[in-house]
N, C-alpha and C positions, 0 to 999 in steps of 0.2 A: 229459602229466601231468594227473591228475585234480585238480580244484580245487573246493572247496566253494562253493556259491552265496554271493553277497554277504550275503544276508539271514542265512544260517546262521552265517557268520563274525561278523557283527554281533551275533547273539545270543550267541555264545560269549564274545566280548569284553565284552559288557554284563554277563554273569553274573560274569566275573572282577573287574570294577571295583565290584561291589556285595558281594563277599566270598565267593562260592561257591567251594568247593574244586574243583580240577582233575578229581578223579575223579567228583564229583557232576555237574560239567558234562558229563563224558564220558557218563554215563548218561542224563542229561536230553536232550542234544543228539543222542544216538545216534551218536557218533563215538568213535574210539579215543583213549586217553590220549596217545598220541604225537602225534595230530592237534592236540589242545589245546595240548600243549607246543610244537609247531612254530609254531602260530599265535601264541602268546605271545611267542616269540623274535622272529618276524618283526615283530609289532606293537611290541615294545620297541625294536627297531633303528630302525623308521620313525619312532616317536614321538620318540626321542632326537635323531635327525637334524633333525626339523621344529622342535623346541624350540630346538635350538642355532642354527638359522638365522633363526627369526622372532622369538623373544623377545629382542629387542635394542632399544637406545634407549628404554627404558621411561621414561616421564615419571611418576615416583613422588615423593611428598613424604615419606612415612613408611615405612620398611621395618623389619620385625621378623624376627629370626633365632632359631632354636632347634634342638635336636637330639632325635631320638626313637630309643630303643633297641630293638633286636631281636637275634636270634642266628641263625646258620646252622649246621646239622648237629648242634651241641651247644652248651650254654652254655659260657662261657669256663672256668669251674671244672671242667668235666667233659671238656674236650677231651683232656687227657693220658691219660685212661683209655677214651676213645671208640675203638671198633673202626674201623680204616681211615679215620680222620678226614682230610679234605683239608686243604690248607694254609690255606685261607680259613675254616676252621671257627672258631666262637667268636663273640664279641660283634660286632654290626654296627651302626653308627650312621648315621642318615639326617639330614643337615643340610638345613634348608629356610629359604628367605628369602621373605617374603611382603610384598607391597605392601598396607599396612593399609587403603588407601582402595578400591582396585579389588578386592582379595582375590586378586590374581594371584600365583601362585607363580613368582617371578622366577627362582630358581636352586635347585638341589638337588645333593647329592653323598652318595654312599653309600660307607662305609668305616669307618675308625677315628675316634677322637675326640682324636687328638693334634695338635700344632701344625702338622705337615705338611698334614694334611687341613684344618685351620682356614685356613691360608694359601691353599691352592688354592680352597677354597669362597668365601672373602670376595673373593678376587681376581676370581672369576667373577661374583659379585654386582656388584662395582664396574664390570666391563666391560659389563654389561648395562643400566646406568643411564644416563639422558641428562643428568642434572643433579644438583646437590648435594641430599642427602637428610638426614632425620633418621633415624639408625640406633639401634635398641635391641636388645641382646642379654641373655642371662642373665649370671651372674657367672663363666662359664667363663674362666679366665685365658688360654687359648689365643687368645681373641678379641682381646686387647689388642695383641699384636704383629701379628696378622693384619690388623686394621683400620688400624693405622698403616702397614703396608706397602702395602696396597692403595689407601687413600684419602688418606694423609698428613693434612694439615690441612683438606682439602676435604670435611668431613663434620661434621654435629653429632651426636656419638656419646655414648650414655649406656648404662649397664648397670643392669638391674634385679636386684638381689641378693636372693634369698629366704632368710629365716632360719627354721631348723627347730628344733624341740624334740623331746621324747620322744613316742612314740606314745601315744595316749590310754590311760588305765587301762581294762582289760577288753577292749581291742582289740589288745594286744600279741601278736604272733605272727610266723610266718615271712613273711607277705605283708602285714603291716600297715605302711603308710607313716608316717614321722615326720610330726608335725603342723607345718604351716606357721604360725609365730607372727607373721610380719610380713615386710615387704620394705624394702629400702633402695635409693633411687635415687642413682646415682653418675654425675656428669658426667665424661666422659673427654676429650672433644675438642669444640671449638666452643661453641655455645649452644643445646642442645636444649631444646624446650619442655617444661617440667615436667609438664604435663598429658597429654602424649603419650609419656611414658617408660613403655612397657608392652610386654608380649609376649603379651597375652591372645589376640589374633587368631591369631597363628602357633601358640600352644599349642592352640587349638581346631582348627586344621587338623591338627595332629599327633594329636589325639584322633580326628578323623574317619578319619585313615589307620589307626589301630589298630582302630577299630570296623568299617571298611569293607574291611579287607584281611585275608583269612584267614590270611596268613603272620604277622601280628602278634598273633593271638589268644593270650592267656596260658593256660598250663596245659592246652594241647592238643598234639596231634601233628601239627598243620598247619603247623609252622614250615618255613622253607626248608631244603632239603637241598643245594641248589646256589646259590652266590652270584650266578651269572649270571642265573638265572631270578628270583631275588629282586629284582635290579636291573630287569630287563625289566618285572616287575609294577609296580614302583613308577613307572617312567617312563610306562607306559600310564596309570596312575592319574592322574599329574600332568597329562599332556596332556589327558585327558578332563576333569579338573577345570578347567583353564584355558580350554578351547575349546568344551566340549560341555555343561557343567552350569551352569544358570542359578542365580545366588546369590540368596537370599531378600532380602538387603538392597538390592542394586542392580538386581534384576529383569532383569539380562542376565548373560552369562558374564563371568568376570574378564578375559578377553582383550578383550572388547568394551568393558568399562568402563575398561580401561587404554589403549584406543586401538590395540591391536596388530592387531585385525581389526574389520571392520564386519559379519561374517557369523556367524550362529549355526550351529555345526556339529553333526553327530550321529556315531553310531558307524560308519555306513556311510562317512562321510568318512574316518575312520581307516583303514577297510578299503581305501579308494582310495589312501591313502598307502602301504600295503603293496604294493598292485598297481603303483604307479608306480616302486617300487624293484626289482621283480621283473625278472630278466634276460629280455629279449625273445627269443622263439624265432626262430632263424635259419632260412633256407631249407633244406629237406632235400636231401641229396645224392642223386645217381643210385642207383637200385637195383642192387646187384651180386649176381648169382647165386652162391650158395656152392657149395663143393665137395660133391658127393654129391647135389645137388638135381636 
């Protein structure tokens, strides 16, 4: 089976994590769109496996959680009239949990925004932490039951509730956001430090996701058509962010700052993760002469 050189695969993956579209990568790298898609799938599976195995027992003091919206195939309001819409079409939410000190993305989950996903996400966050933390989320009600079920009383938990007013005069329109008029800090469990009740860092990560991921670009036709590829792209982005990208504030990668690894990795390392999962070629059987030869 033909396989692209490591350098070429690293180039393709690097272009994916900085927001290049799959077809533009196909043209620039001189490979077929199917090759780019297959490499994305392989990378997503390898990165998901590595994150699940190695981002464990994280020594974190402050964890922030948030959700970011996108959609697959069609926006939720248009799914009913969409032609041949798959079952997963509509709104897609990505849940992220960030260690505020190391900037490590501790956990993530892609799916809906209901209580079932909240429970699964928060339980995964709890399973990856080594000790009691201060946890801050937004005011989404699904977090209340989820945090209680995953942490019990072993957490210092607070919500940062944003208060919104009307959109500014002169800026009202279809895409004009409501004006944030203030916030309210609400202690839910334990004794969270007032000054550290914040979701600023995780909201910045979500902004980076939207700016650096083609599938999240608004008012464009680059949105995901298949939920599996959407997830693969996010998983690749998260592993690259944790293990390969040096953060400006810490001067090391988030994984190094969190003590998960002592090594600075690069995109060729991610390619090696893909190769490590590839089935090994077995010995060839004896040649058998066919009929008519």
